mmCIF file of the C-alpha atoms, coordinates in Angstrom:
data_MODEL
# 
_entry.id   MODEL 
# 
loop_
_atom_site.group_PDB 
_atom_site.id 
_atom_site.type_symbol 
_atom_site.label_atom_id 
_atom_site.label_alt_id 
_atom_site.label_comp_id 
_atom_site.label_asym_id 
_atom_site.label_entity_id 
_atom_site.label_seq_id 
_atom_site.pdbx_PDB_ins_code 
_atom_site.Cartn_x 
_atom_site.Cartn_y 
_atom_site.Cartn_z 
_atom_site.occupancy 
_atom_site.B_iso_or_equiv 
_atom_site.pdbx_formal_charge 
_atom_site.auth_seq_id 
_atom_site.auth_comp_id 
_atom_site.auth_asym_id 
_atom_site.auth_atom_id 
_atom_site.pdbx_PDB_model_num 
ATOM 1   C CA . MET A 1 1   ? -18.749 11.495 -176.866 1.00 0.00 ? 1   MET A CA 1 
ATOM 2   C CA . THR A 1 2   ? -16.603 15.186 -178.236 1.00 0.00 ? 2   THR A CA 1 
ATOM 3   C CA . ALA A 1 3   ? -19.409 17.342 -176.619 1.00 0.00 ? 3   ALA A CA 1 
ATOM 4   C CA . PRO A 1 4   ? -19.547 15.269 -172.914 1.00 0.00 ? 4   PRO A CA 1 
ATOM 5   C CA . MET A 1 5   ? -15.175 14.912 -172.792 1.00 0.00 ? 5   MET A CA 1 
ATOM 6   C CA . ASN A 1 6   ? -14.408 18.676 -173.499 1.00 0.00 ? 6   ASN A CA 1 
ATOM 7   C CA . GLN A 1 7   ? -17.290 19.375 -170.432 1.00 0.00 ? 7   GLN A CA 1 
ATOM 8   C CA . ALA A 1 8   ? -15.393 17.072 -168.668 1.00 0.00 ? 8   ALA A CA 1 
ATOM 9   C CA . THR A 1 9   ? -11.754 18.711 -169.491 1.00 0.00 ? 9   THR A CA 1 
ATOM 10  C CA . ALA A 1 10  ? -13.871 22.091 -168.618 1.00 0.00 ? 10  ALA A CA 1 
ATOM 11  C CA . VAL A 1 11  ? -14.984 21.082 -165.465 1.00 0.00 ? 11  VAL A CA 1 
ATOM 12  C CA . ARG A 1 12  ? -11.462 19.873 -164.734 1.00 0.00 ? 12  ARG A CA 1 
ATOM 13  C CA . LYS A 1 13  ? -9.683  22.656 -165.641 1.00 0.00 ? 13  LYS A CA 1 
ATOM 14  C CA . SER A 1 14  ? -11.990 24.548 -163.568 1.00 0.00 ? 14  SER A CA 1 
ATOM 15  C CA . GLU A 1 15  ? -11.861 23.210 -160.601 1.00 0.00 ? 15  GLU A CA 1 
ATOM 16  C CA . ALA A 1 16  ? -7.920  23.309 -160.936 1.00 0.00 ? 16  ALA A CA 1 
ATOM 17  C CA . SER A 1 17  ? -8.721  26.735 -161.444 1.00 0.00 ? 17  SER A CA 1 
ATOM 18  C CA . GLY A 1 18  ? -10.500 27.154 -158.069 1.00 0.00 ? 18  GLY A CA 1 
ATOM 19  C CA . ALA A 1 19  ? -8.233  24.874 -156.393 1.00 0.00 ? 19  ALA A CA 1 
ATOM 20  C CA . MET A 1 20  ? -5.368  27.591 -157.216 1.00 0.00 ? 20  MET A CA 1 
ATOM 21  C CA . ASN A 1 21  ? -7.557  30.239 -156.078 1.00 0.00 ? 21  ASN A CA 1 
ATOM 22  C CA . GLY A 1 22  ? -8.233  28.616 -153.026 1.00 0.00 ? 22  GLY A CA 1 
ATOM 23  C CA . HIS A 1 23  ? -4.739  28.021 -152.399 1.00 0.00 ? 23  HIS A CA 1 
ATOM 24  C CA . ALA A 1 24  ? -3.915  31.891 -152.968 1.00 0.00 ? 24  ALA A CA 1 
ATOM 25  C CA . TYR A 1 25  ? -6.725  32.870 -150.437 1.00 0.00 ? 25  TYR A CA 1 
ATOM 26  C CA . SER A 1 26  ? -7.017  29.903 -148.214 1.00 0.00 ? 26  SER A CA 1 
ATOM 27  C CA . LEU A 1 27  ? -6.654  30.847 -143.863 1.00 0.00 ? 27  LEU A CA 1 
ATOM 28  C CA . PRO A 1 28  ? -2.632  30.181 -144.145 1.00 0.00 ? 28  PRO A CA 1 
ATOM 29  C CA . ASN A 1 29  ? -2.059  32.149 -147.155 1.00 0.00 ? 29  ASN A CA 1 
ATOM 30  C CA . LEU A 1 30  ? -3.980  34.720 -145.711 1.00 0.00 ? 30  LEU A CA 1 
ATOM 31  C CA . LEU A 1 31  ? -2.121  35.053 -142.712 1.00 0.00 ? 31  LEU A CA 1 
ATOM 32  C CA . THR A 1 32  ? 1.567   35.313 -144.544 1.00 0.00 ? 32  THR A CA 1 
ATOM 33  C CA . TYR A 1 33  ? 0.429   37.985 -146.480 1.00 0.00 ? 33  TYR A CA 1 
ATOM 34  C CA . ALA A 1 34  ? -0.774  39.693 -143.197 1.00 0.00 ? 34  ALA A CA 1 
ATOM 35  C CA . ARG A 1 35  ? 3.011   39.345 -141.781 1.00 0.00 ? 35  ARG A CA 1 
ATOM 36  C CA . ILE A 1 36  ? 3.958   40.591 -144.894 1.00 0.00 ? 36  ILE A CA 1 
ATOM 37  C CA . ALA A 1 37  ? 1.752   43.751 -144.538 1.00 0.00 ? 37  ALA A CA 1 
ATOM 38  C CA . ALA A 1 38  ? 3.085   44.042 -140.853 1.00 0.00 ? 38  ALA A CA 1 
ATOM 39  C CA . VAL A 1 39  ? 6.718   45.023 -141.900 1.00 0.00 ? 39  VAL A CA 1 
ATOM 40  C CA . PRO A 1 40  ? 5.912   48.854 -143.423 1.00 0.00 ? 40  PRO A CA 1 
ATOM 41  C CA . ALA A 1 41  ? 3.432   49.444 -140.366 1.00 0.00 ? 41  ALA A CA 1 
ATOM 42  C CA . VAL A 1 42  ? 6.394   48.602 -137.724 1.00 0.00 ? 42  VAL A CA 1 
ATOM 43  C CA . ALA A 1 43  ? 8.864   50.692 -139.903 1.00 0.00 ? 43  ALA A CA 1 
ATOM 44  C CA . ALA A 1 44  ? 6.350   53.391 -140.113 1.00 0.00 ? 44  ALA A CA 1 
ATOM 45  C CA . CYS A 1 45  ? 6.370   54.057 -136.298 1.00 0.00 ? 45  CYS A CA 1 
ATOM 46  C CA . LEU A 1 46  ? 9.620   53.856 -136.119 1.00 0.00 ? 46  LEU A CA 1 
ATOM 47  C CA . PHE A 1 47  ? 9.901   56.117 -138.868 1.00 0.00 ? 47  PHE A CA 1 
ATOM 48  C CA . ALA A 1 48  ? 7.759   58.544 -137.331 1.00 0.00 ? 48  ALA A CA 1 
ATOM 49  C CA . ILE A 1 49  ? 9.897   57.815 -133.862 1.00 0.00 ? 49  ILE A CA 1 
ATOM 50  C CA . VAL A 1 50  ? 13.142  59.243 -135.561 1.00 0.00 ? 50  VAL A CA 1 
ATOM 51  C CA . ILE A 1 51  ? 11.928  61.576 -137.784 1.00 0.00 ? 51  ILE A CA 1 
ATOM 52  C CA . TYR A 1 52  ? 9.084   63.488 -136.154 1.00 0.00 ? 52  TYR A CA 1 
ATOM 53  C CA . ASN A 1 53  ? 10.161  63.241 -132.455 1.00 0.00 ? 53  ASN A CA 1 
ATOM 54  C CA . ALA A 1 54  ? 6.949   61.197 -132.139 1.00 0.00 ? 54  ALA A CA 1 
ATOM 55  C CA . GLY A 1 55  ? 6.449   59.875 -128.818 1.00 0.00 ? 55  GLY A CA 1 
ATOM 56  C CA . LEU A 1 56  ? 7.768   56.282 -127.523 1.00 0.00 ? 56  LEU A CA 1 
ATOM 57  C CA . TRP A 1 57  ? 3.895   54.791 -126.887 1.00 0.00 ? 57  TRP A CA 1 
ATOM 58  C CA . LEU A 1 58  ? 4.895   54.333 -130.905 1.00 0.00 ? 58  LEU A CA 1 
ATOM 59  C CA . ARG A 1 59  ? 7.286   51.722 -129.977 1.00 0.00 ? 59  ARG A CA 1 
ATOM 60  C CA . TRP A 1 60  ? 4.838   49.925 -127.756 1.00 0.00 ? 60  TRP A CA 1 
ATOM 61  C CA . VAL A 1 61  ? 2.140   50.133 -130.955 1.00 0.00 ? 61  VAL A CA 1 
ATOM 62  C CA . ALA A 1 62  ? 5.327   48.709 -133.014 1.00 0.00 ? 62  ALA A CA 1 
ATOM 63  C CA . LEU A 1 63  ? 5.499   45.754 -130.592 1.00 0.00 ? 63  LEU A CA 1 
ATOM 64  C CA . GLY A 1 64  ? 2.184   44.950 -130.564 1.00 0.00 ? 64  GLY A CA 1 
ATOM 65  C CA . ILE A 1 65  ? 1.870   44.710 -134.338 1.00 0.00 ? 65  ILE A CA 1 
ATOM 66  C CA . PHE A 1 66  ? 5.146   42.973 -134.526 1.00 0.00 ? 66  PHE A CA 1 
ATOM 67  C CA . LEU A 1 67  ? 4.027   40.106 -131.837 1.00 0.00 ? 67  LEU A CA 1 
ATOM 68  C CA . ALA A 1 68  ? 1.004   39.944 -133.671 1.00 0.00 ? 68  ALA A CA 1 
ATOM 69  C CA . ALA A 1 69  ? 2.803   39.272 -136.752 1.00 0.00 ? 69  ALA A CA 1 
ATOM 70  C CA . ALA A 1 70  ? 4.600   36.708 -134.780 1.00 0.00 ? 70  ALA A CA 1 
ATOM 71  C CA . ILE A 1 71  ? 1.587   34.857 -133.865 1.00 0.00 ? 71  ILE A CA 1 
ATOM 72  C CA . THR A 1 72  ? 1.054   34.753 -137.481 1.00 0.00 ? 72  THR A CA 1 
ATOM 73  C CA . ASP A 1 73  ? 4.202   32.540 -138.426 1.00 0.00 ? 73  ASP A CA 1 
ATOM 74  C CA . MET A 1 74  ? 3.321   30.179 -136.052 1.00 0.00 ? 74  MET A CA 1 
ATOM 75  C CA . LEU A 1 75  ? -0.404  29.761 -136.618 1.00 0.00 ? 75  LEU A CA 1 
ATOM 76  C CA . ASP A 1 76  ? 0.011   30.175 -140.552 1.00 0.00 ? 76  ASP A CA 1 
ATOM 77  C CA . GLY A 1 77  ? 2.227   26.260 -140.713 1.00 0.00 ? 77  GLY A CA 1 
ATOM 78  C CA . TRP A 1 78  ? -0.729  25.131 -138.194 1.00 0.00 ? 78  TRP A CA 1 
ATOM 79  C CA . ALA A 1 79  ? -3.807  26.013 -140.201 1.00 0.00 ? 79  ALA A CA 1 
ATOM 80  C CA . ALA A 1 80  ? -2.246  24.729 -143.269 1.00 0.00 ? 80  ALA A CA 1 
ATOM 81  C CA . ARG A 1 81  ? -1.463  21.160 -141.874 1.00 0.00 ? 81  ARG A CA 1 
ATOM 82  C CA . ALA A 1 82  ? -4.894  20.848 -139.718 1.00 0.00 ? 82  ALA A CA 1 
ATOM 83  C CA . TYR A 1 83  ? -6.927  22.082 -142.680 1.00 0.00 ? 83  TYR A CA 1 
ATOM 84  C CA . GLY A 1 84  ? -4.864  20.814 -145.352 1.00 0.00 ? 84  GLY A CA 1 
ATOM 85  C CA . GLU A 1 85  ? -4.526  23.885 -147.441 1.00 0.00 ? 85  GLU A CA 1 
ATOM 86  C CA . GLN A 1 86  ? -0.278  23.649 -147.570 1.00 0.00 ? 86  GLN A CA 1 
ATOM 87  C CA . SER A 1 87  ? 0.619   24.808 -151.093 1.00 0.00 ? 87  SER A CA 1 
ATOM 88  C CA . LYS A 1 88  ? 3.614   25.841 -153.241 1.00 0.00 ? 88  LYS A CA 1 
ATOM 89  C CA . LEU A 1 89  ? 2.696   29.430 -152.710 1.00 0.00 ? 89  LEU A CA 1 
ATOM 90  C CA . GLY A 1 90  ? 2.388   29.318 -148.916 1.00 0.00 ? 90  GLY A CA 1 
ATOM 91  C CA . GLN A 1 91  ? 6.152   27.777 -149.153 1.00 0.00 ? 91  GLN A CA 1 
ATOM 92  C CA . MET A 1 92  ? 7.472   30.419 -151.180 1.00 0.00 ? 92  MET A CA 1 
ATOM 93  C CA . LEU A 1 93  ? 6.173   33.317 -149.366 1.00 0.00 ? 93  LEU A CA 1 
ATOM 94  C CA . ASP A 1 94  ? 6.602   31.899 -145.626 1.00 0.00 ? 94  ASP A CA 1 
ATOM 95  C CA . PRO A 1 95  ? 10.564  32.269 -145.411 1.00 0.00 ? 95  PRO A CA 1 
ATOM 96  C CA . ILE A 1 96  ? 10.208  35.499 -146.905 1.00 0.00 ? 96  ILE A CA 1 
ATOM 97  C CA . ALA A 1 97  ? 7.997   36.959 -144.514 1.00 0.00 ? 97  ALA A CA 1 
ATOM 98  C CA . ASP A 1 98  ? 10.020  36.016 -141.790 1.00 0.00 ? 98  ASP A CA 1 
ATOM 99  C CA . LYS A 1 99  ? 13.036  37.247 -143.606 1.00 0.00 ? 99  LYS A CA 1 
ATOM 100 C CA . LEU A 1 100 ? 11.466  40.571 -144.399 1.00 0.00 ? 100 LEU A CA 1 
ATOM 101 C CA . LEU A 1 101 ? 9.591   40.964 -140.766 1.00 0.00 ? 101 LEU A CA 1 
ATOM 102 C CA . VAL A 1 102 ? 13.376  40.179 -139.001 1.00 0.00 ? 102 VAL A CA 1 
ATOM 103 C CA . GLY A 1 103 ? 15.338  42.435 -141.970 1.00 0.00 ? 103 GLY A CA 1 
ATOM 104 C CA . GLY A 1 104 ? 13.183  45.234 -141.772 1.00 0.00 ? 104 GLY A CA 1 
ATOM 105 C CA . CYS A 1 105 ? 12.997  45.429 -138.238 1.00 0.00 ? 105 CYS A CA 1 
ATOM 106 C CA . LEU A 1 106 ? 16.612  45.433 -137.762 1.00 0.00 ? 106 LEU A CA 1 
ATOM 107 C CA . LEU A 1 107 ? 17.285  48.020 -140.126 1.00 0.00 ? 107 LEU A CA 1 
ATOM 108 C CA . MET A 1 108 ? 14.687  50.162 -138.603 1.00 0.00 ? 108 MET A CA 1 
ATOM 109 C CA . LEU A 1 109 ? 16.390  49.616 -135.128 1.00 0.00 ? 109 LEU A CA 1 
ATOM 110 C CA . ALA A 1 110 ? 19.638  50.299 -136.184 1.00 0.00 ? 110 ALA A CA 1 
ATOM 111 C CA . ALA A 1 111 ? 18.579  53.735 -137.644 1.00 0.00 ? 111 ALA A CA 1 
ATOM 112 C CA . ASP A 1 112 ? 17.179  54.746 -134.428 1.00 0.00 ? 112 ASP A CA 1 
ATOM 113 C CA . ASP A 1 113 ? 20.169  53.551 -132.970 1.00 0.00 ? 113 ASP A CA 1 
ATOM 114 C CA . THR A 1 114 ? 18.282  50.984 -130.297 1.00 0.00 ? 114 THR A CA 1 
ATOM 115 C CA . ILE A 1 115 ? 20.902  48.665 -132.136 1.00 0.00 ? 115 ILE A CA 1 
ATOM 116 C CA . ARG A 1 116 ? 24.925  50.525 -132.298 1.00 0.00 ? 116 ARG A CA 1 
ATOM 117 C CA . GLY A 1 117 ? 28.425  50.175 -132.239 1.00 0.00 ? 117 GLY A CA 1 
ATOM 118 C CA . TRP A 1 118 ? 29.316  46.702 -131.684 1.00 0.00 ? 118 TRP A CA 1 
ATOM 119 C CA . SER A 1 119 ? 26.011  45.546 -131.788 1.00 0.00 ? 119 SER A CA 1 
ATOM 120 C CA . LEU A 1 120 ? 25.677  46.203 -135.450 1.00 0.00 ? 120 LEU A CA 1 
ATOM 121 C CA . TRP A 1 121 ? 27.803  43.181 -136.078 1.00 0.00 ? 121 TRP A CA 1 
ATOM 122 C CA . ALA A 1 122 ? 25.044  40.718 -134.940 1.00 0.00 ? 122 ALA A CA 1 
ATOM 123 C CA . ALA A 1 123 ? 22.422  42.169 -137.045 1.00 0.00 ? 123 ALA A CA 1 
ATOM 124 C CA . LEU A 1 124 ? 24.938  42.286 -140.339 1.00 0.00 ? 124 LEU A CA 1 
ATOM 125 C CA . ILE A 1 125 ? 25.624  38.372 -139.442 1.00 0.00 ? 125 ILE A CA 1 
ATOM 126 C CA . ILE A 1 126 ? 22.069  37.926 -139.351 1.00 0.00 ? 126 ILE A CA 1 
ATOM 127 C CA . LEU A 1 127 ? 21.048  40.108 -142.857 1.00 0.00 ? 127 LEU A CA 1 
ATOM 128 C CA . CYS A 1 128 ? 23.951  38.686 -144.577 1.00 0.00 ? 128 CYS A CA 1 
ATOM 129 C CA . ARG A 1 129 ? 23.140  34.992 -143.436 1.00 0.00 ? 129 ARG A CA 1 
ATOM 130 C CA . GLU A 1 130 ? 20.151  34.957 -144.762 1.00 0.00 ? 130 GLU A CA 1 
ATOM 131 C CA . ILE A 1 131 ? 20.601  36.241 -148.293 1.00 0.00 ? 131 ILE A CA 1 
ATOM 132 C CA . LEU A 1 132 ? 23.661  33.719 -148.671 1.00 0.00 ? 132 LEU A CA 1 
ATOM 133 C CA . VAL A 1 133 ? 21.009  31.185 -147.643 1.00 0.00 ? 133 VAL A CA 1 
ATOM 134 C CA . SER A 1 134 ? 18.549  32.557 -150.118 1.00 0.00 ? 134 SER A CA 1 
ATOM 135 C CA . GLY A 1 135 ? 20.724  32.111 -153.037 1.00 0.00 ? 135 GLY A CA 1 
ATOM 136 C CA . LEU A 1 136 ? 22.172  28.570 -152.013 1.00 0.00 ? 136 LEU A CA 1 
ATOM 137 C CA . ARG A 1 137 ? 18.325  27.700 -151.450 1.00 0.00 ? 137 ARG A CA 1 
ATOM 138 C CA . GLU A 1 138 ? 17.438  29.209 -155.383 1.00 0.00 ? 138 GLU A CA 1 
ATOM 139 C CA . TYR A 1 139 ? 20.644  27.901 -156.768 1.00 0.00 ? 139 TYR A CA 1 
ATOM 140 C CA . LEU A 1 140 ? 20.176  24.361 -155.319 1.00 0.00 ? 140 LEU A CA 1 
ATOM 141 C CA . ALA A 1 141 ? 16.233  24.469 -156.548 1.00 0.00 ? 141 ALA A CA 1 
ATOM 142 C CA . GLU A 1 142 ? 17.586  24.558 -160.111 1.00 0.00 ? 142 GLU A CA 1 
ATOM 143 C CA . LEU A 1 143 ? 19.210  21.713 -159.601 1.00 0.00 ? 143 LEU A CA 1 
ATOM 144 C CA . ARG A 1 144 ? 16.238  19.931 -157.697 1.00 0.00 ? 144 ARG A CA 1 
ATOM 145 C CA . VAL A 1 145 ? 17.834  19.790 -155.031 1.00 0.00 ? 145 VAL A CA 1 
ATOM 146 C CA . SER A 1 146 ? 15.638  20.464 -151.509 1.00 0.00 ? 146 SER A CA 1 
ATOM 147 C CA . VAL A 1 147 ? 17.314  21.613 -148.036 1.00 0.00 ? 147 VAL A CA 1 
ATOM 148 C CA . PRO A 1 148 ? 14.932  21.334 -145.568 1.00 0.00 ? 148 PRO A CA 1 
ATOM 149 C CA . VAL A 1 149 ? 14.500  23.549 -142.851 1.00 0.00 ? 149 VAL A CA 1 
ATOM 150 C CA . SER A 1 150 ? 16.120  21.890 -139.940 1.00 0.00 ? 150 SER A CA 1 
ATOM 151 C CA . ARG A 1 151 ? 14.251  22.485 -136.198 1.00 0.00 ? 151 ARG A CA 1 
ATOM 152 C CA . LEU A 1 152 ? 18.401  24.358 -135.151 1.00 0.00 ? 152 LEU A CA 1 
ATOM 153 C CA . ALA A 1 153 ? 17.174  26.838 -138.002 1.00 0.00 ? 153 ALA A CA 1 
ATOM 154 C CA . LYS A 1 154 ? 13.330  27.079 -136.634 1.00 0.00 ? 154 LYS A CA 1 
ATOM 155 C CA . TRP A 1 155 ? 14.368  27.404 -132.870 1.00 0.00 ? 155 TRP A CA 1 
ATOM 156 C CA . LYS A 1 156 ? 16.987  30.428 -134.499 1.00 0.00 ? 156 LYS A CA 1 
ATOM 157 C CA . THR A 1 157 ? 14.108  32.263 -136.379 1.00 0.00 ? 157 THR A CA 1 
ATOM 158 C CA . THR A 1 158 ? 12.098  32.259 -132.800 1.00 0.00 ? 158 THR A CA 1 
ATOM 159 C CA . LEU A 1 159 ? 15.295  33.625 -130.682 1.00 0.00 ? 159 LEU A CA 1 
ATOM 160 C CA . GLN A 1 160 ? 15.316  36.186 -133.196 1.00 0.00 ? 160 GLN A CA 1 
ATOM 161 C CA . LEU A 1 161 ? 11.944  37.069 -133.261 1.00 0.00 ? 161 LEU A CA 1 
ATOM 162 C CA . VAL A 1 162 ? 11.857  37.552 -128.974 1.00 0.00 ? 162 VAL A CA 1 
ATOM 163 C CA . ALA A 1 163 ? 15.075  39.073 -129.643 1.00 0.00 ? 163 ALA A CA 1 
ATOM 164 C CA . ILE A 1 164 ? 13.684  42.047 -131.523 1.00 0.00 ? 164 ILE A CA 1 
ATOM 165 C CA . GLY A 1 165 ? 10.289  42.175 -129.645 1.00 0.00 ? 165 GLY A CA 1 
ATOM 166 C CA . PHE A 1 166 ? 12.638  42.995 -126.578 1.00 0.00 ? 166 PHE A CA 1 
ATOM 167 C CA . LEU A 1 167 ? 14.059  45.622 -128.858 1.00 0.00 ? 167 LEU A CA 1 
ATOM 168 C CA . LEU A 1 168 ? 10.997  47.170 -130.115 1.00 0.00 ? 168 LEU A CA 1 
ATOM 169 C CA . ALA A 1 169 ? 10.147  47.742 -126.535 1.00 0.00 ? 169 ALA A CA 1 
ATOM 170 C CA . GLY A 1 170 ? 13.490  49.359 -126.206 1.00 0.00 ? 170 GLY A CA 1 
ATOM 171 C CA . PRO A 1 171 ? 13.774  52.884 -124.234 1.00 0.00 ? 171 PRO A CA 1 
ATOM 172 C CA . ALA A 1 172 ? 10.068  52.518 -124.016 1.00 0.00 ? 172 ALA A CA 1 
ATOM 173 C CA . GLY A 1 173 ? 10.151  48.808 -122.303 1.00 0.00 ? 173 GLY A CA 1 
ATOM 174 C CA . ASP A 1 174 ? 13.095  50.264 -119.957 1.00 0.00 ? 174 ASP A CA 1 
ATOM 175 C CA . ALA A 1 175 ? 11.366  52.916 -118.268 1.00 0.00 ? 175 ALA A CA 1 
ATOM 176 C CA . VAL A 1 176 ? 8.754   50.298 -117.276 1.00 0.00 ? 176 VAL A CA 1 
ATOM 177 C CA . ILE A 1 177 ? 11.562  47.573 -116.627 1.00 0.00 ? 177 ILE A CA 1 
ATOM 178 C CA . PRO A 1 178 ? 14.987  48.647 -116.614 1.00 0.00 ? 178 PRO A CA 1 
ATOM 179 C CA . GLY A 1 179 ? 17.360  46.483 -118.915 1.00 0.00 ? 179 GLY A CA 1 
ATOM 180 C CA . ILE A 1 180 ? 14.862  45.463 -121.608 1.00 0.00 ? 180 ILE A CA 1 
ATOM 181 C CA . SER A 1 181 ? 16.968  47.264 -124.299 1.00 0.00 ? 181 SER A CA 1 
ATOM 182 C CA . MET A 1 182 ? 20.130  45.219 -122.695 1.00 0.00 ? 182 MET A CA 1 
ATOM 183 C CA . THR A 1 183 ? 18.408  42.188 -122.876 1.00 0.00 ? 183 THR A CA 1 
ATOM 184 C CA . GLY A 1 184 ? 17.285  42.188 -126.585 1.00 0.00 ? 184 GLY A CA 1 
ATOM 185 C CA . ILE A 1 185 ? 20.931  42.781 -127.309 1.00 0.00 ? 185 ILE A CA 1 
ATOM 186 C CA . THR A 1 186 ? 22.198  39.818 -125.673 1.00 0.00 ? 186 THR A CA 1 
ATOM 187 C CA . LEU A 1 187 ? 19.748  38.119 -127.620 1.00 0.00 ? 187 LEU A CA 1 
ATOM 188 C CA . LEU A 1 188 ? 20.345  39.078 -130.464 1.00 0.00 ? 188 LEU A CA 1 
ATOM 189 C CA . TRP A 1 189 ? 24.414  37.891 -130.446 1.00 0.00 ? 189 TRP A CA 1 
ATOM 190 C CA . VAL A 1 190 ? 22.764  34.649 -128.926 1.00 0.00 ? 190 VAL A CA 1 
ATOM 191 C CA . SER A 1 191 ? 20.810  34.799 -132.084 1.00 0.00 ? 191 SER A CA 1 
ATOM 192 C CA . ALA A 1 192 ? 23.179  35.804 -134.455 1.00 0.00 ? 192 ALA A CA 1 
ATOM 193 C CA . LEU A 1 193 ? 25.664  33.034 -133.481 1.00 0.00 ? 193 LEU A CA 1 
ATOM 194 C CA . LEU A 1 194 ? 23.183  30.849 -134.050 1.00 0.00 ? 194 LEU A CA 1 
ATOM 195 C CA . THR A 1 195 ? 22.548  32.209 -137.315 1.00 0.00 ? 195 THR A CA 1 
ATOM 196 C CA . LEU A 1 196 ? 26.162  31.481 -138.210 1.00 0.00 ? 196 LEU A CA 1 
ATOM 197 C CA . TYR A 1 197 ? 26.361  28.300 -137.344 1.00 0.00 ? 197 TYR A CA 1 
ATOM 198 C CA . THR A 1 198 ? 22.637  27.049 -139.036 1.00 0.00 ? 198 THR A CA 1 
ATOM 199 C CA . GLY A 1 199 ? 24.186  28.846 -142.091 1.00 0.00 ? 199 GLY A CA 1 
ATOM 200 C CA . PHE A 1 200 ? 27.312  26.646 -142.101 1.00 0.00 ? 200 PHE A CA 1 
ATOM 201 C CA . ASP A 1 201 ? 24.954  23.573 -141.891 1.00 0.00 ? 201 ASP A CA 1 
ATOM 202 C CA . TYR A 1 202 ? 23.014  24.600 -145.057 1.00 0.00 ? 202 TYR A CA 1 
ATOM 203 C CA . PHE A 1 203 ? 26.219  25.502 -146.609 1.00 0.00 ? 203 PHE A CA 1 
ATOM 204 C CA . ARG A 1 204 ? 27.756  22.232 -145.916 1.00 0.00 ? 204 ARG A CA 1 
ATOM 205 C CA . ALA A 1 205 ? 24.621  20.474 -147.141 1.00 0.00 ? 205 ALA A CA 1 
ATOM 206 C CA . GLY A 1 206 ? 24.825  22.075 -150.145 1.00 0.00 ? 206 GLY A CA 1 
ATOM 207 C CA . VAL A 1 207 ? 28.370  22.261 -150.930 1.00 0.00 ? 207 VAL A CA 1 
ATOM 208 C CA . LYS A 1 208 ? 28.058  18.610 -152.392 1.00 0.00 ? 208 LYS A CA 1 
ATOM 209 C CA . HIS A 1 209 ? 26.229  19.661 -154.947 1.00 0.00 ? 209 HIS A CA 1 
ATOM 210 C CA . ILE A 1 210 ? 27.355  22.224 -155.982 1.00 0.00 ? 210 ILE A CA 1 
ATOM 211 C CA . VAL A 1 211 ? 30.975  21.138 -156.518 1.00 0.00 ? 211 VAL A CA 1 
ATOM 212 C CA . GLY A 1 212 ? 29.145  18.191 -158.234 1.00 0.00 ? 212 GLY A CA 1 
ATOM 213 C CA . SER A 1 213 ? 27.388  20.443 -160.626 1.00 0.00 ? 213 SER A CA 1 
ATOM 214 C CA . ALA A 1 214 ? 30.200  22.718 -161.439 1.00 0.00 ? 214 ALA A CA 1 
ATOM 215 C CA . ARG A 1 215 ? 32.196  19.208 -162.680 1.00 0.00 ? 215 ARG A CA 1 
# 
């Protein structure tokens, strides 16, 4: 009896290991990995323009990479639900990938003066909110409290991506259609205000747990 039981245990362990590996290399997670890999690629394009005075055509390359990454943000969630491949790894990496993409692009756009002056405050609001909410989520996770992503927060992320898309086109876009950069700045401010509202919403949802745990 011992041998069959050991074999059954080994099979279960093998299946569990296979399932874990399958989750790690499933289509939704591969799309998330691609979104993370897009961050240094977009940064490299903007860096080449700023440091090496490369042509504005690189802005179109950066925009193309960014749009592909933004599309994966929609596809990975759909694929996870459609194929039943939702995983803890994917749930962890998906918001991280979004924050890396938004944060990396905002920093590089500030570095090349696409975002400048008072508009830097909009970028700062977005970055600070993302850091604060991430910290709040981590703290609440230790208390085993889950704060689900609201529909408004998803719209906030979408608006941020649209604003960054316009700003990545920047001067190259203005040469084709005047006002592209200004449209991006306007959308950036709108998304910053929405970011403040959703950040307060998260804090309000989590503050009762923070106060309760401190007692």
